[in-house]
C-alpha positions in Angstrom: 0.1 0.0 0.0 1.4 3.3 -0.9 1.2 6.5 1.0 -1.5 7.9 -1.0 -3.7 4.8 -0.5 -2.9 5.0 3.3 -4.3 8.5 3.3 -7.4 7.6 1.4 -8.1 4.7 3.9 -7.6 7.3 6.6 -10.2 9.5 5.0 -12.6 6.7 4.4 -12.2 5.3 8.0 -13.0 8.8 9.4 -16.0 9.3 7.2 -17.5 5.9 8.1 -17.0 6.7 11.8 -18.5 10.1 11.3 -21.6 8.6 9.6 -22.1 6.0 12.3 -21.9 8.5 15.1 -24.7 10.4 16.5 -22.7 12.7 18.7 -22.3 16.1 16.7 -19.2 17.0 18.4 -17.5 13.7 17.7 -19.0 13.9 14.2 -17.1 17.3 13.7 -13.7 16.1 14.9 -14.1 13.1 12.6 -14.9 15.2 9.7 -12.0 17.4 10.5 -9.7 14.1 10.4 -11.2 13.3 6.9 -10.4 16.7 5.7 -7.0 16.5 7.1 -6.2 13.2 5.3 -7.4 14.9 2.0 -5.0 17.7 2.8 -2.3 15.4 3.2 -3.1 13.8 -0.1 -2.8 17.2 -1.8 0.4 18.0 -0.4 2.1 14.9 -1.9 4.2 16.4 -4.8 4.1 13.3 -6.9 0.5 12.6 -6.4 -1.3 15.9 -6.2 -2.2 15.8 -9.8 -3.4 12.2 -9.8 -7.3 11.8 -9.6 -9.0 9.4 -7.2 -10.2 6.1 -8.8 -13.9 7.3 -8.9 -12.9 10.4 -10.7 -11.5 8.5 -13.9 -13.2 6.8 -16.8 -11.7 3.7 -18.3 -11.3 3.6 -22.0 -10.3 0.8 -24.4 -6.8 -0.7 -24.5 -6.0 0.3 -20.7 -6.4 4.1 -21.2 -8.1 6.2 -18.7 -9.3 9.7 -18.7 -10.0 12.2 -15.7 -13.8 13.3 -15.4 -12.6 16.8 -14.8 -9.5 18.7 -15.8 -8.1 21.9 -17.2 -7.6 22.9 -20.7 -4.5 24.7 -21.8 -3.3 26.3 -25.1 0.4 26.2 -26.2 1.7 29.8 -26.6 4.8 31.5 -27.2 8.0 30.4 -29.2 7.8 26.6 -30.0 4.6 26.3 -27.9 6.6 26.1 -24.8 4.3 28.5 -22.7 0.9 27.5 -21.6 -2.3 29.6 -21.3 -5.2 28.3 -19.1 -8.4 28.2 -21.2 -10.8 26.8 -18.6 -11.8 23.4 -17.3 -13.8 20.5 -18.8 -16.0 17.8 -17.4 -16.6 14.4 -19.0 -19.5 12.1 -18.2 -21.1 9.1 -19.8 -24.3 9.3 -21.9 -26.7 6.5 -22.4 -27.0 5.2 -26.0 -30.7 6.1 -25.9 -30.2 9.7 -25.2 -27.9 10.2 -28.3 
């Protein structure tokens, strides 16, 4: 288990305990524990840009695509610079809806 998976497990455990608790003070502390685990994940330099498993769509040939992401345009000499154009969201559509 890598460090990112440990933090995800920590987050999920805290959320499960929070949902099972009826004590509002304990729920607040457990929510803070879950938020702290998410913060730890975002601070990992090698993993901060990697989406969680439920935020990706699996395509053919082992390819995956993130459901949300940023759109950039290459600018400047040789396209070295980047200009943020905005964000995109991808979702599945039923065949009947097309």
